[in-house]
Backbone bond lengths (Angstrom), bond angles and torsions (degrees), N, CA, C in turn:
res aa  C-N    CA-C-N  psi(-1)  N-CA   C-N-CA  omega(-1)  CA-C   N-CA-C  phi
1 M - - - 1.456 - - 1.523 110.33 -
2 Y 1.342 116.47 -44.06 1.456 119.46 -178.13 1.525 110.58 -65.28
3 G 1.348 117.30 -36.54 1.456 120.51 179.27 1.522 111.70 -63.42
4 Q 1.335 116.55 -41.30 1.460 120.44 178.79 1.519 110.94 -66.27
5 L 1.323 116.27 -39.26 1.466 120.10 178.59 1.517 110.81 -65.07
6 N 1.320 116.34 -38.45 1.453 120.56 178.61 1.529 110.93 -66.34
7 I 1.336 117.14 -39.74 1.465 121.03 177.59 1.523 110.15 -63.99
8 L 1.331 116.95 -43.42 1.459 121.39 179.35 1.527 110.85 -64.26
9 K 1.320 116.80 -42.41 1.463 121.23 178.49 1.526 110.40 -61.57
10 H 1.328 116.63 -42.97 1.465 121.05 178.98 1.532 110.72 -64.35
11 A 1.335 116.79 -40.56 1.462 120.29 -179.64 1.527 111.06 -64.86
12 F 1.334 117.13 -43.39 1.465 119.57 178.69 1.521 111.10 -66.52
13 R 1.319 118.09 -38.35 1.471 120.89 178.32 1.526 110.08 -63.90
14 R 1.346 116.57 -44.10 1.459 120.87 178.73 1.531 110.41 -63.12
15 F 1.346 116.50 -40.41 1.463 120.76 178.19 1.526 110.67 -63.91
16 Y 1.326 117.42 -41.84 1.455 122.20 -178.01 1.529 111.89 -68.85
17 L 1.319 117.07 -39.85 1.458 120.67 -175.51 1.523 113.63 -83.24
18 N 1.309 117.89 -12.49 1.458 120.99 -179.07 1.525 109.56 -69.24
19 Q 1.310 116.63 122.04 1.463 121.28 -177.13 1.525 112.78 -96.02
20 R 1.317 117.91 -7.36 1.462 120.51 179.14 1.522 109.76 -74.99
21 G 1.319 116.31 160.84 1.461 120.88 176.77 1.522 110.87 -66.63
22 Q 1.302 116.41 141.35 1.459 121.58 -178.20 1.523 109.22 -101.30
23 D 1.318 115.49 145.48 1.459 120.25 175.97 1.521 109.42 -80.88
24 L 1.294 115.33 155.62 1.458 121.11 179.61 1.520 111.23 -61.85
25 I 1.313 117.17 -34.42 1.460 120.04 -178.48 1.527 111.23 -64.72
26 E 1.311 117.61 -33.88 1.464 119.91 178.45 1.527 110.51 -66.49
27 Y 1.321 116.67 -40.45 1.456 119.30 176.96 1.523 111.11 -66.64
28 A 1.317 116.56 -38.17 1.463 119.99 178.53 1.528 110.96 -64.47
29 L 1.321 116.90 -41.70 1.460 120.29 177.94 1.521 111.29 -64.71
30 L 1.310 117.08 -40.20 1.458 120.37 178.09 1.529 110.50 -65.05
31 A 1.324 117.19 -42.33 1.460 120.71 178.09 1.525 110.95 -63.47
32 A 1.324 116.54 -39.55 1.468 120.02 178.04 1.523 110.60 -65.35
33 F 1.316 117.26 -40.78 1.467 120.77 178.10 1.522 111.12 -62.35
34 V 1.321 116.90 -44.40 1.465 120.72 178.94 1.526 110.41 -63.58
35 A 1.326 117.16 -41.42 1.459 120.56 179.47 1.522 111.42 -62.69
36 V 1.317 117.24 -42.01 1.468 120.48 178.93 1.522 110.29 -67.14
37 A 1.324 116.90 -41.71 1.466 120.15 -179.81 1.525 111.10 -64.47
38 V 1.317 117.39 -42.01 1.463 120.62 179.59 1.520 110.54 -67.01
39 S 1.322 116.88 -41.97 1.465 119.27 -178.89 1.519 111.85 -66.65
40 A 1.318 117.66 -25.39 1.464 120.43 178.21 1.525 111.53 -69.95
41 F 1.322 117.62 -27.31 1.453 120.80 -177.36 1.522 113.99 -98.42
42 L 1.331 118.36 -7.74 1.461 120.81 178.38 1.523 110.09 -78.27
43 P 1.307 117.59 139.92 1.464 118.92 176.31 1.530 110.14 -69.01
44 P 1.328 117.79 151.71 1.470 120.72 -177.85 1.531 113.68 -60.32
45 A 1.320 117.89 -23.62 1.462 120.44 -178.99 1.531 111.79 -70.98
46 V 1.317 118.46 -16.83 1.467 122.02 -177.38 1.532 110.93 -81.93
47 A 1.317 117.88 -27.24 1.465 121.85 -175.61 1.533 113.08 -56.74
48 P 1.348 120.11 -45.39 1.472 118.27 178.49 1.533 113.20 -63.13
49 A 1.327 116.75 -33.91 1.467 119.50 178.64 1.521 110.99 -66.63
50 I 1.312 116.61 -42.00 1.469 120.70 178.24 1.526 109.96 -65.21
51 S 1.319 115.98 -42.11 1.463 120.23 178.03 1.527 110.81 -61.15
52 G 1.332 117.16 -39.49 1.465 121.10 178.08 1.516 112.23 -63.36
53 V 1.321 116.66 -39.61 1.466 120.66 178.93 1.524 110.17 -63.25
54 F 1.334 116.93 -45.67 1.463 119.59 179.89 1.520 111.34 -67.25
55 S 1.313 118.15 -33.07 1.463 120.56 177.01 1.525 110.74 -65.46
56 K 1.333 116.62 -41.81 1.467 120.37 177.95 1.527 111.00 -63.53
57 I 1.327 116.05 -43.10 1.467 119.88 178.98 1.517 110.30 -62.89
58 S 1.324 116.57 -42.37 1.466 120.79 179.75 1.520 111.53 -63.04
59 S 1.333 117.16 -41.90 1.465 119.66 -179.81 1.532 110.94 -68.12
60 L 1.332 117.17 -37.44 1.466 120.16 176.88 1.521 111.46 -65.03
61 L 1.323 116.64 -40.39 1.455 119.24 179.87 1.513 112.67 -70.11
62 S 1.326 116.55 -32.60 1.470 118.82 179.68 1.527 111.54 -72.61
63 R 1.340 117.36 -25.41 1.470 120.91 178.70 1.520 112.53 -86.44
64 A 1.329 117.13 -11.48 1.476 120.94 -177.78 1.522 109.90 -68.50
65 P 1.325 116.89 142.65 1.470 119.57 178.27 1.528 110.59 -68.51
66 N 1.298 115.74 147.53 1.492 119.91 -178.68 1.475 110.72 -79.63
């Protein structure tokens, strides 16, 4: 566990200190990693609530005028 945490810490430090321009795909991969990590720690009872929020947003957007 500590080794994985150290690897993650090193990766975030390298990402933060990198001064070159980043590609969109790198940001997308990082966002996907964060989403998977967060979903791993959420209790199963939270998933229906999150799904309900996205359903409401989707219905509101579909009713919006073009």
